[in-house]
FINU-123427 format. One record per atom (N, C-alpha, C): x, z, y. Coordinates in pm, whole numbers, plus 50000, padded with zeros to 5 digits. Example, Ala and Ser with C-alpha at 12.3 -4.5 7.8 and 13.67 -1.06 7.14 Angstrom:
2
513195078049431
512305078049550
513205078049670
512855070849775
513675071449894
512905078750003
REM end
This chain:
362
358806343128526
359936350028565
359726361728549
358756370128583
357836380728511
357756382028384
357446371328319
357516371528167
358086371028089
359376359928124
360326364428077
361146377028046
361256379328198
361976397328176
361376402828078
359756407928073
358936414727964
359546412227828
359686398227817
359626398527639
361296398227646
362116397927744
363816402627740
363696419627719
362866427627788
362676439527775
362166445327651
361256437627578
360816442427448
361576441227335
361996427127410
363646426327267
363966437527244
364886438027358
366166453427372
365496467827328
364006465727343
364006481827311
363516477327147
363326465727119
362876464326989
364506469526901
365486464126954
366776462926942
367266477026928
367176483227016
367226498427045
366706507626936
365506503926898
364556510126801
365146511526640
365426497526658
366326494026491
367476500826489
368366499426628
369576506326588
369376523926535
368426528626620
368266544826626
367346551726486
367036535826443
366356542426288
367226537626188
368276526226234
369656530426154
370096536426110
370376546526254
371256554226260
370426569826189
369386570726208
368516581626119
368616579725990
368516568125922
368656565525798
370036567225735
370836562225795
372566564925753
372616583425776
372176590625835
371986600425874
371796607525768
370246602625736
369536611825628
370536608725461
370886600325465
371126591825343
372926604325320
373426604825415
374666612725410
374206626325356
373346627925473
372576644325402
372396646325292
371676635425212
370816634025096
372076635524980
373396626525018
374456625224961
375556640824913
375326647025041
375986659125049
375026668724985
373786666024965
373166678924881
373556672024757
373356659324706
373726656424580
374836661124521
376336660124586
377576661924555
377296679524557
376796687324616
376806698324637
375936705224507
374866700524459
374096701224368
374896696824230
375316684424215
376616680024136
377686695524111
378256699424212
379286705524152
378686721324127
377366727324201
377026737224122
376636734723983
375786722023925
375626722623808
376566720023702
377766716023795
379256720023710
379546731423648
379436737923772
379836752123773
379156757323705
377696759223696
377236767023596
377106762923460
377546747823403
377946743423303
378996748223263
380016750423314
381716753223330
381466772323269
380446778523356
380406791423319
379446795823193
378816787923169
378026787123001
379006787922939
379426776522922
380256773422845
381706785022857
382306792222930
382766801522967
382136819422893
380776819122872
380116829122809
380516825422728
379786817522640
379336814422495
380556813222419
381956807722492
383546806922448
383686824822440
383256833922513
383326844422526
382786853522438
380976849322406
380646856322295
381456852122172
381526840022126
382566832021992
383386846021952
383946848722088
384996857522089
384836869822031
383876876022147
383326888922035
383196890721973
382556885321863
381996883821754
383056881521650
384036874321683
385376873421552
385966884821585
385876889721735
386866910621698
385896915221665
384446916021672
383796925821586
383896925421465
383576910021363
383966912221243
385506912621224
386336912021329
387746917121257
387806933521231
387496938921357
387216951421355
386206957021215
385426954121187
384826958821111
385576957620981
386016944620925
386976943920827
387936954920834
388916959020950
389696966520932
389286980020879
387896987220974
387536994220951
387367000220789
386866990320693
385996988920571
387206987920487
388916984820503
389486982820426
391246988120493
391056991920564
392347003320608
391647015720600
393007022520609
393347036920633
393087046620749
392777058820755
393037062520879
393817073920891
394777075320952
395627086420993
395487097721150
395927105521184
395367115321316
395937102521437
396747093921397
396397084421505
395997072421544
394687071321454
393817062621454
393427052921313
392957043221315
392917033021241
393967020721245
394447021921102
395917014721072
395497000321063
396346993321104
396186977521061
397376970720961
397236966220898
398106958820799
399556953420879
400536960920800
401886961820847
402266943320770
402766938620836
403996928520812
404566925920699
404606919320609
404736920620472
406856919920483
407106927420400
408516932320412
409106926620300
410756921020365
411716915720223
411756928020121
411606922719988
411916933419844
413266932819812
413836943019842
415176950219827
415016952319669
415586941419569
415706942519436
416656955019406
417956954719489
418226968019462
417926984319499
417126982519547
416346992419577
415477003019496
416037016019497
415137022819375
413927025019451
413097022519390
411137027219457
410757040319409
410657045519489
410147061819459
408947057219438
408547069519364
406677076119327
406007076219439
406957080019519
405747090419602
405597075919776
405707061519714
406377055619861
405067052519887
403647049619793
402367046719843
401507052119860
402187067019861
401067078019869
400497080220041
398947078120061
398457078020150
399087090320244
399207089820379
399237101420488
398417103520605
397757114120687
396997112620768
398167117420914
399817114320838
400427113720988
400537099221069
400817101821156
400757087921204
402187078021183
401697063221174
403087057121102
403487046821193
402487048321317
402967035721391
402427024721461
401537023421304
400717005821388
399077010921386
399017021421449
397537025221437
396437018021556
395587016521573
394697016021699
393807026921708
394207035121843
393437046021842
392027043021889
391507058021853
389997053321867
389457067421974
390247065122079
390047076122219
389347066522280
388477052222289
388057044922386
389157035922485
390507031322422
391417029822504
390787011922523
390777007422626
391146989222563
392196982622484
391306970122415
392656965922314
392416950622361
393446941922362
393016924922356
392486927622177
391466916222199
390876912522086
391426897722026
390316892222009
390466874521961
390046864422038
391196857222089
390686849222227
390556861222364
389456855122400
389316865122532
388526873822532
388336880022461
387686891822408
388726904922381
387616918622452
388986930722451
387786939822389
388076948922318
387566960622279
387736972422266
386856982822276
387566998122248
387167003522145
387457009522059
387187020021967
386747035921981
385827043921978
385597054521996
385237058121907
386247072221825
385797080721721
384237089421731
383217085221664
382097094721705
382337111821702
383167112521618
383477127421577
384377131021722
385027123321780
385497129021901
384527134222018
383147131422015
382327133922080
381257149022076
380207151122128
379767164822160
378257162822083
378327166521937
376467167021904
375677176621982
374797166321995
373647170522118
372497177822013
372737176321882
372067187721775
372807200221726
373917201221738
374367214021642
375397215721757
375637212821856
376447222421923
376117231222015
376787242922022
375947252622071
375637253722250
374527260822259
374017261222372
374787267422490
375767269122498
377317274922595
377927259322568
378227253722505
378937238022502
378137232022603
376517230622575
376057219322572
375797221322759
375737234022791
375577241522923
376477233323023
377927239022971
378937233723023
379097217423049
378787211122946
378497193822915
378187187123051
376777194923070
375467191623197
375857198123303
376687208823351
377227210723430
378327200823492
379307196323382
380287188823441
379767170523473
378377170523398
377767158823446
376767157323536
377007173023642
376657172923781
374967177923779
374707187623651
372817191623679
373457205523724
372617207123818
372807223123849
372447231223750
372917243623798
373207255723706
371777259723659
370797258723786
369237262423747
368697254723633
369237241023614
368477233023511
368987234823383
370087238223388
370937239923279
370317244623094
370177257323119
369457262023001
367857260722987
366867256223106
365887249323083
365477236722997
366877227023068
366687214122980
367687217922841
368417227122795
368437227822647
367687235122590
366587243522626
365427250722577
364247237922551
364007225522635
363247216822612
363757207622527
365117205522516
365747197422411
365197203022265
365957219422241
365427224222129
364097224022107
363237224822185
361287226422147
361417207522132
361897202122166
361717189222123
361747185821961
362827184721922
363567183721806
363117194921668
362427205321721
362377211521623
360927216521544
360317217321445
359107215121367
357987224321404
358067233621500
357027246521514
356557240321699
355347243921695
355117244921825
355287259421926
355917268021924
356467276321982
357197272422068
357067275522233
358047271022285
359147286222331
360097276822390
361417282822393
361017293022563
361737304422630
361897306522741
362057294222826
361507288022891
361747278622984
361627263822925
361067263922766
360857252122718
359497248322704
359477236022605
358177230922645
357467222222531
356217224822507
355897218622360
354577209022412
353907204122323
352817192222342
352297197222472
351287207322483
350477206622553
351077207522701
352367211122745
352907211722854
353427197022892
353377189322776
353417172622802
352377165922823
351467172822770
349907163522814
349447168822931
349867180123001
349527183023138
350277171323243
351187161723195
351597157723284
351707143723233
350637139023119
350557126423091
351777119923020
352007128022952
353407123622861
353167124122728
354167115322649
353977115222494
354447127622458
353867131022347
354117148422286
355557147122236
356137158022187
357597159722121
357887152921973
358447144221918
358317139521780
358697153521702
359417161921733
359627172821651
360527166921573
361637160421552
362347153921504
364047156021535
365027147721491
366147148721530
366277134321621
366757134621709
366827125021830
367217110821734
366537102121751
367367088621694
368547082921785
368907081821884
369277079721977
369387086322089
370757090322198
370717096022318
369667092222421
369607084022432
368437076722530
367437081522541
367167083922388
365737093922345
365347106822447
366727111722510
366467123822556
365517122722706
365747108822730
364697107822877
363257107422811
362847108022743
361527111822703
360977128222680
362187135922687
362167149822684
361937155722842
360517171222867
360087168022979
361357170023047
361447166323132
362447174423350
363957167723249
364027160723167
365837151323162
365817142823218
364657128723248
365097115823315
365327119723458
364417131223510
365227134723688
366457141323652
367127141823583
368577141423635
369427131023628
369467124623737
370337113423762
371597109723745
372127119723731
373647122423732
374127120923534
373267121123516
373517120723353
373017107223309
372517096223381
372407082323374
373287071923425
373957084723533
374837072623592
375837066323516
375887051923493
377747047923432
377007055023258
376127056423243
375337058523103
376397073223057
376707081123154
377517098023090
376877103223006
375527105122947
375507112522831
375457104522717
375157092622725
375527084822615
376767081822551
377517079422659
379207078622626
379817090922569
379327104422569
380387113322549
379357123722442
378087119422432
377737125822309
377457114222171
376907126022054
376507114921962
375677124721882
375277119421740
373857125421660
374197127721528
375297128121490
375547126321366
376697136421242
377757137121318
378317145721284
378867162621320
378577171921247
378147184821255
379727187721237
380417185521326
381577192621354
382217195421502
382997202021526
383727204221645
384227189021706
384357184721846
384967173321880
386667168221813
386877160521804
388407161721742
389177156321857
389927166021868
391027168821986
392017155322029
392547146821890
392697136621928
391657122221981
390867121621994
389817114622033
388717117222122
388757128322154
387747135822265
388317131122401
387187125222502
387287122422651
387697135522691
388477134422816
388627146322896
387427155022935
386197148322972
384997162822970
384567168722860
384467158122707
384377167922582
385407178122610
386727175122609
387587181022568
387127197622637
387027194722810
386687204522872
385277212622829
384277204922794
383307210722779
383057222622676
383537214322545
383937216122418
384937228422352
385727231722486
386747237522430
387177248222579
386627243722653
386077254322797
388107256122844
388147243622922
389607241222937
389327234523090
390327236123169
390347229323281
390337214223286
390397205623405
390637193923372
391987189923367
392947196123402
394147194923444
394767196123277
394477207723176
394737209423086
394577197623012
393097194922987
392477185622960
393227168122964
393967169723033
394487155123094
396017157623024
396737167723047
397947173022956
397777169322833
396737170922726
396547170022582
396207155422592
395717145922652
395137132422628
396627127222690
397287129222726
398677121622802
399707126522620
399847136522616
400437141722519
400447134222368
399097130122331
398277127422216
398437112422163
398597107522325
399327090622316
400467086722225
401487100722279
402477095322185
402717102222054
401967117522058
402297124521949
400517133021928
400057126821850
398697129121786
399037148521750
397717154421760
397857167921724
397607169421566
398207180021528
397717188121383
397467199821420
398067209721500
398047222421454
397537225621613
396567238021603
395847242521700
396797249321812
398017252821746
399027262021866
399677254321903
399597239821875
400437230121957
399247222522098
397987223822039
396897218022156
397077227522245
397357245922191
397087255022344
398507254022396
399797252022345
401157253422405
400747238722541
400347227022467
400757218322575
399647217022675
398307225122646
397207223722728
397517233722850
398427245822805
398867256322916
397597265622900
396957266622831
395757276322801
395087278722668
394657289522671
394097287222533
393067278922485
392537278322387
391617267922367
390497279022284
388927273022310
387697279422264
387907272622129
389127275822002
388417268021898
389007277421741
388267277321664
388847284621501
389847268921477
390757272321419
391497268321365
390857263221204
389837272321133
389017262121053
388017254121065
387817251121192
386957241221244
387517229621312
388527231021325
389617219921401
388927203321358
389217196821386
389077179021354
390187171721415
390837165021310
392007156921333
391767144721335
391097141321214
391047130021210
389707118421256
389637106121256
388497102221313
387867094821195
386397093121239
385747085421152
384847073921194
383717074521204
382707063521232
382677062621382
383037045521367
383567045621533
382227039821641
382487036821744
381557030221826
382367018721857
381827004521902
382816996321859
382686990022044
383036991222180
382566984422254
383406972622260
382766959622291
382896950622348
382626939822423
383526934822506
383356922922617
384556914122644
384396907022735
385256896022734
385606894922888
387256888722898
387386889123068
386526878823138
386096885423287
385446881123366
383536884923329
383016891023238
382206893423213
381836905823278
380056904323293
379116911223372
378866921823265
379286920723147
378006932323056
379216934822970
378246943122865
379556948822765
378166949522633
379116951822498
378036953322388
378596962722286
378006972722290
378466985222191
377816986122059
378596987621938
378016987621835
378596998521756
377357005621732
377797018721638
377257017221463
378807017821427
379037012421271
379127028521178
378347030221058
378097035720967
378707031920837
380187039220777
380237036020705
379457042120571
379367027920436
378317032120325
379177033820216
380257036220197
381457032020084
380487036119933
379657040819909
378547047019787
377347042119789
377007030919859
375757025019874
375937010919796
375197009919654
375147001719547
374356988219639
375226978219568
374296967219602
374256963619734
374526969319825
374966968919978
376196966520015
376526960720122
377786965420221
377956978020268
379166980920257
380076993120254
380096994920425
379326991420461
378986991620633
377836992720677
377226998420744
375756992320838
376096993820994
375646982021086
374896989421198
373976994721206
374327007621311
373007014021321
372337010321459
373207007421534
372527004621700
373426991321726
372916983221864
373696972921899
373026972222002
373686976622110
373176978422274
374316967922369
373656964922467
374206956022588
373626960022676
374596962122772
374436969822940
375396968423000
375106966023114
376406965723226
377656968523204
379046964123198
380046964523170
380606976723279
381066989123183
381247001523297
382807005023350
383367004523456
384077008523511
385487014023415
384847026223358
386117031723288
386927020423186
386067007023137
386766995323061
388036988223153
387256982923260
387796978323320
389016982223409
388966992623413
390127004823539
391327009623459
391577002423304
392707007023213
393246992423199
394706994223138
395426984623105
395256982122967
395036967622887
394316970122781
396146967922733
395886971922561
396836973422454
396766962022401
397786962122306
398016948322223
397826954422067
397126948221999
397296958021837
398826945621785
398916959721722
400776956321604
399846947721518
399016935221486
398806927621381
398306914721457
398666906021379
398206889421381
396776887421369
395806898121309
394646894421310
393856892121403
394466897321545
393456895121685
394976883521761
394776872821769
395716861421821
394576854221938
395166847222058
394486841922134
394026832422051
393016826322096
392486814922095
393436801322187
393096790522129
394246780222223
393456778322362
392126779022349
391356779522540
392016790322606
391956804022543
392436810022597
393686808522624
394786807322567
396236806322574
396186793722727
395216784022741
395346775822823
394626779422936
393916790922957
393646794123072
394196800823202
REM end
C-alpha cells in the first residue's frame, strides 16, 4: 500500500516537473520570438533609413550638379543667379529690337538669391547659395571691422585687438611681432606649431593661431566660418551679406541690418543712398567701394530628415585652358545648422529642380 502511494507521488511529481518545464520552454520561446520580431523590425528600420540616406545623397549630388551647371552657364544680376526662362511663343509680327538680348544687372525676377536662403532642390534635397563676396575677408578687412565682428560673435573686448594682432603676425612674412601679437618663439613656448607666414587656406586654420581656439563663441554653430572668406578683396555685397556682416562691415545696428535684408528680398540695392535711407542710419561705406553683384558661391546642401549637411566652395575658372570652367576648392561635411532648418524653403522658378517620384510619394 505504501509502495503504491509512493509510486503515485513520484508519477505526480514527474508530471508536475514536465508541466513546469513545458511552461518555461514556451515562455523562453515567446521571449525569443519577441526579441526576433524586435530585431527584425529594427533591421527593417535601419535598412529603410539607409535607403532614405542613399536617396538623399543622390538627390544632393543631382542638386549640386544642377547648381554648378547654372553657375557656369547663366548670368548674374543684383538679385542673384538667373535661371533659364521657359520658352516663349514667337510672335512673328512683333518687331525685334536690337537691345532685346543685351545683358542687364537689374533683377529680372527669376533669380536664385545668393544670401544663404534655402531652396528646394532635386528630389528631397535642399540647398542654399551664399555669395562669398557678401562675407568679411579675414585677410584684407580693416582691424576696426574685424574687431566689431569678433565683438558681435561674443569675444570680450580685451581679447579683440590681441587676436587680430596674432592673426596678422601669423600670415605676414617677417618675424617681428606686433603689440600683443605672437611669432615663432611664442608658439614654441606653448609647444605649438609655428606660424605658416602665408595667407590662410581656410577659415578653420585660425584655430592654429595663438589664443584663437580658446574663444569658444567663434566656433559655436561654425559662426566664424559662416561669416568670413579669404578670397575677394572687396567690401561685403550689401545684397547678400548676413545681418552680422552688415553690422560689422558698415557699423550699423541690428535693426538697421534687418531693414536692409527685408527690403532687398523684393528690391535689391544699387545705390548707397538707397541703402542708407532704408537702414535709417548712415553706412560706413564709400560709394566707389560698394559691391552689388554676386560672385563665386558657397553651396550648402542637405536633405529632408538629415542630421548633417555639406558645404561646397566653388571657384569659377573661365580662362583655364583644357580644364573645367570651375573647380571645387573645399568640400566639408558637418552637423546641419539651425539657420537652415528654421527658414521656410523657396521654390526655384525653373524646371531644372523637380522632385523625384520617390519624393512625391513620401
